[in-house]
C-alpha positions in Angstrom: -54.6 -51.2 54.8 -57.5 -51.6 52.4 -57.9 -54.5 50.1 -57.3 -52.2 47.1 -54.0 -51.1 48.7 -53.0 -54.8 49.3 -53.7 -55.5 45.6 -51.7 -52.5 44.5 -48.7 -53.4 46.7 -48.6 -56.9 45.2 -47.5 -55.6 41.9 -44.9 -53.2 43.1 -41.1 -54.0 42.5 -40.2 -54.1 46.2 -40.9 -56.2 49.2 -44.4 -56.1 50.8 -43.0 -54.7 54.0 -41.2 -51.9 52.3 -44.1 -51.1 50.0 -46.3 -50.8 53.1 -43.8 -48.4 54.6 -43.8 -46.3 51.5 -47.6 -46.3 51.4 -47.7 -45.0 55.0 -45.0 -42.4 54.3 -47.0 -40.6 51.6 -50.2 -40.3 53.6 -51.0 -36.8 54.6 -48.5 -35.2 52.4 -49.6 -32.4 50.0 -48.7 -32.2 46.3 -45.5 -30.2 46.7 -44.2 -32.6 49.4 -45.0 -35.6 47.2 -43.3 -34.0 44.2 -40.2 -33.3 46.3 -40.2 -36.9 47.7 -40.6 -38.3 44.1 -37.6 -36.3 43.0 -35.6 -37.4 46.0 -36.4 -41.1 45.3 -35.6 -40.6 41.6 -32.2 -39.1 42.5 -31.4 -42.0 44.8 -32.3 -44.4 42.0 -30.0 -42.6 39.6 -27.1 -43.3 41.9 -27.6 -47.1 41.5 -26.6 -49.1 38.5 -29.6 -51.4 37.9 -28.8 -55.1 37.5 -29.5 -56.8 34.2 -33.2 -57.6 34.0 -34.1 -55.4 37.0 -37.3 -53.4 36.9 -37.2 -50.0 35.3 -37.0 -47.2 37.9 -40.2 -45.2 38.5 -39.8 -41.7 36.9 -40.7 -38.6 38.9 -42.5 -35.7 37.4 -40.1 -34.0 35.0 -37.7 -36.9 34.8 -36.2 -38.0 31.5 -38.8 -39.3 29.1 -39.0 -43.1 28.8 -39.5 -44.5 25.4 -42.7 -46.4 24.7 -44.7 -44.5 27.2 -47.6 -42.0 27.0 -47.0 -38.5 28.4 -50.1 -36.5 29.2 -49.2 -32.8 29.7 -51.8 -30.3 31.0 -52.0 -26.6 31.5 -54.9 -25.5 33.7 -56.0 -22.1 35.0 -59.1 -23.2 37.0 -58.5 -27.0 37.4 -60.6 -28.3 34.5 -57.7 -29.3 32.3 -56.0 -31.0 35.2 -59.1 -32.9 36.1 -59.5 -34.2 32.5 -55.8 -35.1 32.1 -55.7 -37.0 35.4 -58.9 -38.9 34.5 -57.4 -39.9 31.1 -54.1 -41.0 32.9 -56.1 -43.1 35.3 -57.9 -44.8 32.4 -54.7 -45.5 30.6 -53.1 -46.8 33.8 -56.1 -49.1 34.5 -55.7 -50.4 30.9 -52.1 -51.4 31.7 -50.4 -48.7 29.7 -47.2 -47.0 30.8 -48.2 -43.4 31.4 -47.2 -40.2 33.2 -49.1 -37.0 33.7 -47.2 -33.8 34.1 -48.2 -30.2 34.8 -46.8 -28.0 32.0 -44.5 -26.0 34.4 -43.0 -29.2 35.7 -42.2 -30.5 32.2 -38.6 -30.2 31.1 -38.8 -28.8 27.6 -35.6 -30.7 26.7 -37.6 -33.9 26.8 -39.9 -32.9 24.0 -37.6 -34.1 21.2 -37.4 -37.5 23.0 -41.2 -38.0 23.3 -42.9 -40.4 21.1 -46.5 -40.3 22.3 -47.9 -37.0 23.8 -51.4 -35.9 24.7 -51.9 -32.3 25.7 -54.9 -31.0 27.6 -54.8 -27.2 27.8 -57.2 -24.3 28.5 -57.3 -20.9 27.0 -57.2 -18.1 29.5 -58.7 -14.8 28.4 -57.4 -11.4 29.6 -59.5 -8.7 28.1 -59.3 -8.8 24.3 -56.3 -11.1 24.4 -56.0 -14.8 25.0 -53.2 -16.3 27.0 -52.0 -19.8 28.0 -52.7 -20.7 31.7 -50.1 -19.4 34.1 -48.7 -22.9 34.6 -48.2 -23.4 30.8 -46.7 -20.0 29.9 -43.1 -21.3 29.8 -44.0 -24.4 27.7 -46.1 -22.4 25.3 -43.4 -19.8 24.8 -40.8 -22.5 24.2 -43.0 -24.4 21.8 -44.0 -21.4 19.7 -40.5 -19.9 19.8 -37.3 -20.5 17.8 -35.8 -23.0 20.2 -38.5 -25.6 19.6 -37.0 -28.7 18.0 -38.2 -30.6 14.9 -40.4 -33.5 16.1 -40.5 -36.2 13.4 -40.9 -39.0 15.9 -43.7 -37.6 17.9 -47.3 -38.7 17.7 -49.7 -36.4 19.5 -53.3 -35.3 20.3 -54.6 -32.0 21.7 -57.8 -31.4 23.7 -58.4 -27.7 23.9 -60.6 -26.2 26.6 -62.2 -22.8 26.2 -65.2 -20.5 26.5 -67.2 -19.7 23.4 -68.3 -16.4 24.9 -64.9 -15.1 23.8 -64.1 -14.5 20.2 -60.8 -16.5 20.1 -62.4 -19.7 21.3 -59.8 -22.4 22.4 -57.1 -20.2 20.7 -54.2 -21.6 22.7 -55.0 -25.2 22.1 -55.5 -24.5 18.4 -52.1 -22.8 18.2 -50.3 -25.6 20.0 -52.0 -28.2 17.7 -50.9 -26.3 14.6 -47.4 -25.7 15.9 -46.7 -29.4 16.7 -47.8 -30.2 13.1 -45.4 -27.5 11.8 -42.6 -29.1 13.7 -43.2 -32.4 11.9 -45.2 -34.3 14.6 -48.1 -36.6 13.5 -51.6 -36.1 14.8 -53.0 -39.3 16.3 -56.5 -37.8 16.4 -58.1 -34.5 15.5 -58.0 -31.7 18.0 -61.2 -31.3 20.0 -62.4 -27.9 21.2 -64.4 -28.1 24.4 -66.7 -25.4 25.6 -67.6 -24.9 29.3 -69.7 -28.0 29.0 -66.4 -29.9 28.9 -67.5 -33.5 29.2 -69.7 -33.2 26.1 -66.5 -33.0 24.0 -63.9 -34.3 26.4 -65.5 -37.7 26.9 -65.5 -38.9 23.3 -62.1 -37.3 22.7 -60.6 -39.2 25.7 -62.2 -42.5 24.6 -60.6 -42.1 21.1 -57.3 -41.0 22.7 -57.3 -44.1 24.9 -58.0 -46.4 21.9 -55.0 -44.9 20.0 -52.8 -45.3 23.1 -53.8 -49.0 23.5 -53.0 -49.7 19.8 -49.6 -48.0 20.1 -48.4 -49.0 23.6 -48.4 -52.7 24.6 -49.7 -53.1 28.1 -47.3 -54.6 30.6 -49.6 -57.7 30.9 -51.9 -57.7 27.9 -54.0 -60.4 29.4 -54.7 -58.7 32.7 -55.8 -55.2 33.5 -53.7 -53.2 36.0 -54.6 -53.4 39.6 -56.1 -50.3 41.2 -53.3 -48.0 42.1 -50.6 -49.9 40.2 -47.7 -47.7 39.1 -46.0 -48.3 35.8 -42.6 -47.1 34.7 -42.7 -43.4 33.8 -46.0 -42.7 35.5 -46.3 -40.0 38.2 -50.0 -40.6 39.0 -49.7 -42.7 42.2 -52.7 -43.6 44.3 -51.9 -46.3 46.7 -55.0 -45.5 48.7 -57.6 -44.2 46.3 -59.6 -41.4 47.8 -63.3 -41.6 47.6 -64.9 -38.2 47.2 -68.7 -38.2 47.9 -69.4 -34.7 46.5 -68.1 -33.4 43.2 -68.9 -31.2 40.2 -71.2 -34.0 38.9 -72.7 -34.6 42.4 -72.8 -31.2 44.2 -73.5 -30.9 47.9 -76.6 -29.1 49.0 -75.1 -26.4 51.3 -77.4 -24.5 53.6 -77.2 -20.7 53.5 -76.3 -19.5 57.0 -75.6 -15.8 56.3 -76.3 -13.6 53.3 -75.2 -10.1 54.4 -74.7 -7.0 52.3 -71.3 -5.6 53.2 -71.3 -2.3 51.3 -72.7 1.0 52.6 -76.0 2.4 51.5 -74.3 4.9 49.2 -72.4 2.2 47.2 -73.2 1.7 43.5 -72.6 -2.0 44.1 -74.3 -4.8 45.9 -71.7 -7.0 47.5 -72.6 -9.9 49.8 -70.8 -11.9 52.4 -72.3 -15.4 52.2 -71.7 -18.2 54.6 -72.6 -21.7 53.7 -72.7 -24.8 55.9 -70.7 -27.9 55.0 -71.6 -29.7 58.1 -71.5 -33.5 57.7 -70.3 -33.3 54.1 -66.7 -34.2 54.6 -65.7 -31.5 52.1 -62.3 -30.0 52.8 -60.6 -27.0 51.1 -57.5 -25.0 51.3 -57.0 -21.2 51.1 -56.8 -20.4 47.4 -59.4 -22.9 46.3 -62.6 -22.0 44.7 -66.2 -23.0 45.4 -68.3 -24.1 42.4 -71.9 -23.2 42.5 -74.6 -24.5 40.2 -77.1 -21.7 39.7 -80.7 -21.7 38.5 -81.8 -19.1 36.1 -84.2 -16.3 37.0 -87.9 -17.3 36.5 -88.5 -13.8 35.2 -85.8 -14.1 32.6 -87.1 -17.5 31.5 -90.6 -16.0 31.1 -89.2 -13.1 29.0 -87.5 -15.5 26.6 -90.6 -17.7 26.2 -92.8 -14.7 25.6 -90.4 -13.2 23.0 -90.2 -16.5 21.1 -93.9 -17.3 21.6 -93.0 -20.8 23.0 -94.8 -22.8 25.6 -92.7 -23.6 28.6 -94.5 -26.9 29.2 -93.4 -28.3 25.8 -91.4 -31.5 26.5 -88.0 -31.5 24.8 -85.7 -34.6 24.5 -82.0 -33.7 24.1 -78.9 -35.8 24.9 -81.0 -38.6 26.3 -82.9 -36.4 28.8 -86.5 -35.2 28.5 -87.6 -32.0 30.3 -90.1 -29.3 29.9 -88.7 -26.4 27.9 -89.0 -24.1 30.9 -86.9 -26.5 32.9 -84.3 -26.7 30.2 -84.0 -23.0 30.2 -84.0 -22.6 34.0 -81.7 -25.5 35.0 -79.7 -26.6 32.0 -79.0 -23.7 29.6 -77.0 -20.4 29.6 -79.3 -17.4 29.3 -77.0 -14.5 30.4 -73.8 -15.4 28.4 -73.8 -15.1 24.6 -71.5 -17.3 22.5 -70.2 -17.2 19.0 -71.9 -20.5 18.0 -75.3 -19.2 19.1 -74.8 -16.0 17.1 -73.9 -18.1 14.1 -77.1 -20.2 14.6 -79.3 -17.2 14.9 -77.7 -15.5 11.9 -78.4 -18.6 9.8 -81.9 -19.2 11.1 -83.0 -15.6 10.7 -80.9 -14.8 7.6 -79.5 -11.7 9.3 -76.7 -10.2 7.2 -75.6 -7.9 10.1 -74.9 -11.0 12.3 -73.2 -12.8 9.4 -70.9 -9.7 9.1 -69.9 -10.0 12.7 -68.7 -13.6 12.1 -66.2 -12.5 9.5 -62.6 -11.8 10.5 -63.1 -8.0 10.2 -66.1 -8.3 12.6 -64.0 -9.6 15.5 -64.0 -6.4 17.5 -67.8 -5.6 17.3 -68.5 -9.3 17.9 -66.4 -9.2 21.1 -68.3 -6.1 22.2 -71.7 -7.8 21.5 -70.7 -10.9 23.4 -69.5 -8.9 26.4 -72.3 -6.4 26.6 -75.5 -8.2 25.7 -77.5 -11.2 26.8 -79.6 -13.7 25.0 -82.9 -11.8 25.4 -81.3 -8.7 23.7 -80.2 -10.8 20.7 -83.5 -12.6 20.4 -85.4 -9.2 20.4 -83.0 -7.5 18.0 -82.8 -10.3 15.5 -86.1 -12.2 15.2 -86.1 -15.7 13.9 -88.5 -18.7 14.0 -87.5 -21.1 16.8 -89.0 -24.3 17.9 -88.3 -25.7 21.4 -85.9 -28.6 20.4 -83.9 -26.3 18.1 -83.5 -23.6 20.8 -82.4 -26.1 23.4 -79.8 -27.6 21.0 -78.5 -24.2 20.0 -78.0 -22.8 23.5 -74.8 -23.6 25.5 -75.3 -25.9 28.5 -75.3 -24.1 31.9 -71.9 -24.1 33.6 -71.2 -23.8 37.3 -69.9 -20.4 38.6 -66.6 -20.4 40.4 -66.0 -18.2 43.4 -62.7 -17.7 45.3 -63.2 -19.0 48.9 -63.0 -16.3 51.5 -62.4 -18.4 54.6 -60.0 -20.8 56.2 -61.3 -24.0 57.7 -58.8 -23.6 60.4 -61.1 -20.8 61.6 -64.6 -21.5 60.3 -64.5 -25.4 60.5 -67.4 -26.9 58.5 -68.3 -23.7 56.7 -67.3 -21.9 53.5 -67.5 -18.2 53.0 -67.8 -16.2 49.7 -67.6 -12.6 48.7 -70.1 -12.0 45.8 -70.8 -8.9 43.8 -74.1 -8.8 42.0 -73.6 -8.3 38.2 -76.4 -5.8 37.6 -76.9 -3.3 34.8 -79.7 -2.0 32.5 -80.4 -2.1 28.8 -83.2 0.1 27.6 -84.4 0.5 31.1 -84.7 -3.2 31.8 -82.5 -5.0 34.4 -79.8 -7.5 33.3 -78.2 -9.6 36.0 -75.5 -12.3 36.1 -76.8 -15.8 36.5 -74.5 -16.9 39.4 -74.4 -13.7 41.3 -78.2 -13.1 41.1 -78.8 -16.7 42.3 -76.5 -16.3 45.3 -77.6 -12.8 46.2 -81.2 -13.9 46.1 -80.5 -17.1 48.2 -82.4 -16.7 51.5 -80.9 -17.9 54.7 -82.0 -21.4 55.4 -82.2 -22.4 51.7 -79.8 -24.8 50.0 -77.2 -24.1 47.3 -75.6 -27.0 45.2 -71.8 -26.6 45.6 -68.5 -28.4 45.1 -64.8 -27.7 45.8 -62.5 -26.8 43.0 -58.8 -27.1 44.1 -56.4 -24.4 42.8 -52.9 -25.7 43.4 -51.3 -22.7 41.6 -52.7 -20.3 44.2 -51.4 -21.6 47.5 -49.7 -20.0 50.5 -46.0 -20.8 50.8 -45.3 -23.9 52.8 -42.7 -22.1 54.7 -44.6 -19.9 57.2 -41.5 -17.6 57.5 -42.0 -16.4 54.0 -43.5 -12.9 53.4 -46.6 -12.6 51.2 -47.8 -9.6 49.2 -51.5 -9.8 48.3 -53.2 -7.5 45.7 -57.0 -7.9 45.8 -59.2 -5.0 44.7 -63.0 -5.4 45.0 -64.2 -9.0 45.5 -60.6 -10.1 44.6 -59.9 -9.6 48.3 -61.8 -12.8 49.1 -59.0 -15.4 49.0 -56.8 -13.0 51.0 -59.3 -13.0 53.9 -58.7 -16.8 53.8 -54.9 -16.3 53.6 -54.8 -14.1 56.7 -57.0 -16.4 58.6 -54.8 -19.4 57.7 -51.5 -17.6 58.6 -53.0 -16.5 61.9 -54.2 -20.0 62.8 -50.8 -21.6 61.8 -48.8 -19.0 63.7 -46.9 -18.1 60.5 -44.0 -15.7 61.2 -43.8 -14.2 57.7 -45.1 -10.7 57.1 -48.4 -10.1 55.3 -49.0 -7.1 53.1 -52.4 -6.4 51.5 -53.2 -3.9 48.7 -57.0 -3.3 48.4 -58.9 -1.0 46.2 -62.5 0.0 45.5 -64.4 3.2 44.5 -65.1 4.8 47.9 -63.7 4.3 51.4 -67.0 5.2 53.2 -69.1 2.7 51.3 -66.9 0.1 49.6 -64.2 -0.8 52.2 -64.9 -4.6 52.2 -64.1 -6.3 55.6 -62.7 -3.0 56.9 -63.2 -4.0 60.6 -61.5 -7.3 60.1 -58.5 -5.7 58.4 -58.0 -3.1 61.0 -58.3 -5.8 63.7 -55.7 -7.9 61.9 -53.4 -4.9 61.7 -53.8 -4.3 65.5 -53.1 -7.9 66.4 -50.2 -8.2 63.9 -51.6 -10.9 61.6 -51.6 -8.2 58.9 -48.3 -6.3 58.7 -49.2 -3.6 56.1 -52.4 -2.4 54.5 -52.4 0.0 51.5 -55.7 1.1 50.0 -56.7 2.7 46.8 -60.2 4.3 46.7 -60.4 5.4 43.1 -63.2 7.9 43.3 -62.4 9.7 46.5 -60.2 12.3 44.8 -60.1 14.1 41.5 -57.5 11.8 40.0 -58.3 8.1 40.0 -56.0 5.9 42.1 -55.8 2.1 41.7 -53.9 -0.6 43.4 -51.2 -0.5 40.7 -50.5 3.1 41.6 -50.1 2.1 45.3 -47.7 -0.6 44.2 -45.5 1.9 42.3 -45.6 4.4 45.3 -44.2 1.7 47.5 -42.0 0.2 44.8 -38.8 0.2 46.9 -40.4 -1.8 49.7 -42.1 -4.2 47.2 -38.8 -4.8 45.5 -37.1 -5.5 48.9 -39.8 -7.9 50.0 -39.6 -9.8 46.7 -35.8 -9.9 46.6 -36.1 -11.3 50.2 -38.2 -14.2 48.9 -41.7 -12.9 49.3 -44.6 -14.5 47.4 -46.8 -12.2 45.3 -50.5 -12.9 44.7 -53.1 -11.1 42.5 -56.8 -11.8 42.5 -59.6 -10.1 40.6 -60.4 -8.6 37.2 -58.4 -10.0 34.3 -59.6 -7.5 31.7 -57.5 -4.6 33.0 -56.4 -4.9 36.6 -54.2 -8.0 36.3 -52.3 -6.6 33.3 -51.9 -3.2 35.0 -50.5 -4.9 38.1 -48.0 -6.9 36.1 -46.8 -3.8 34.2 -46.3 -2.2 37.6 -44.2 -5.1 38.7 -42.0 -4.7 35.6 -41.6 -1.0 36.3 -40.7 -1.6 39.9 -37.9 -4.0 38.7 -36.7 -1.4 36.3 -36.7 1.5 38.8 -35.6 -0.2 42.0 -33.9 -3.3 40.7 -32.0 -1.4 38.0 -32.9 -3.9 35.3 -33.5 -3.3 31.6 -37.1 -3.6 30.6 -36.3 -7.0 28.9 -34.6 -8.3 32.0 -37.5 -7.0 34.2 -40.0 -8.9 32.0 -37.8 -12.0 32.3 -37.7 -11.5 36.1 -41.5 -11.4 36.4 -41.7 -14.6 34.3 -39.2 -16.2 36.6 -41.4 -15.4 39.5 -44.3 -17.1 37.7 -42.2 -20.1 36.9 -41.0 -20.4 40.5 -44.6 -20.2 41.8 -43.8 -17.0 43.8 -46.1 -15.0 41.6 -49.6 -16.5 41.4 -52.8 -15.1 39.9 -56.4 -15.9 40.3 -58.0 -13.7 37.7 -61.4 -13.8 35.9 
């Protein structure tokens, strides 16, 4: 036991011996096991009639709301909203406030009308031209924006919206939730904040203000003494009896050595896809299949030079911004986005250069052409097409901070130990005969073996293998979307899982684009892969994609799912993910004999149960 644990146990409402037993019990359990255990304990507590003056029972995630407590609800697609919500909950808990933090799909919507103080941290997930709530918040969002949502005159709330300003409807889901709560009669405690990919720049001041409001409204349990580390207040479901210390993080990435950087497509392929292996030796970093690896890229020196030349600026010019002073060239190379355009920069350029054409794009009727511009052009294209006078400080202030790139991990540590593997496709196209490349993919594809790459682990709890190894899994991963399923198959093999594994893979050509072909065929031979169905779209006159293969095998897919199989999709969000979901609906109609409305509801139920999980981008 650590000193922090002893301090925490001293404030718990049970004997020291039993508290220590409880502390030992939870060690090594994953989140689903902890949530089940919390529910079991809450159920046991419900069978007891508390004596007068006894301590209020601890509420599990999703338990009935307790008055005079703060609920922090989050919806997260990639883990950012979860990270911010849990950090705020930890700060509230340390301040002695009764608080609970709940993932949106674990929240009972019947509790909403009982809530008094609610903070929501939610991201906006983009699928092509449309924006959607994160998968774990779909049910909550549909309830709140639907007819069944109750009036909320007693609720005080705040919303932190996370988004990406390279999409037109920036933070759209957070904005709609904020407006809907106000429509239902709830009172804003503080204004909504919209955070771009440089989350902390907006999230940090918002959480400080949110904490101030919470302190004013909720009397701490002991106003004269801050909570001990790990203390658990009534209604909280953030419990850390033994705080874990993580040496490496998003803010402090680990310098991982490149062990292998290997092209895994044939010479005739139109793509450049790499299998990259990185060393984690001695880092202590651990990950699970389904997690992502965050990579902090450095911009291409050639691209930095083009921008400086176009604007006639000196890269050696010192620029002070946000408390840091760097040479302009270093700001551009290490701290600023140069390959992703954003609406705020378009607005800044339109104003600075007085460009009527750009101003028109910012109007409601310009949404479609603006989306096309943001998706198909880079900073250098805009600067050349719309000249404007820029000085170094103004340019640095107008550009969006560089964000890490997230890559689905393509390995299981049960097999590769202190390594992490990635499958990376180079984003590479031309405009007017000049190369345009993605910042992250160019950085990784150019990383020579023996060099170091700054990385961190981003957990993805919504994209996990079933705990029951007897469950079947269906995996749909075209292109580099196959990466996490390489990890899944490795993990299931290492654990001796008895459930069946079915992979759907697609790419343009069998002879040049069959990623990990040898591994899949070996897995089929040894039995760690039960079925493999492929769709090589350009190998015949009529294009064939993974959704077509799903429909072809619809009867078997339906039988697997009705038998309890889990269904996973990874890859392109713009078209593939939607096409696959529509195929699922059609399978339920044809082979499950459901109406279309019932089939849609069935797919939603799979999402809510966690048996349908998506990792799309």
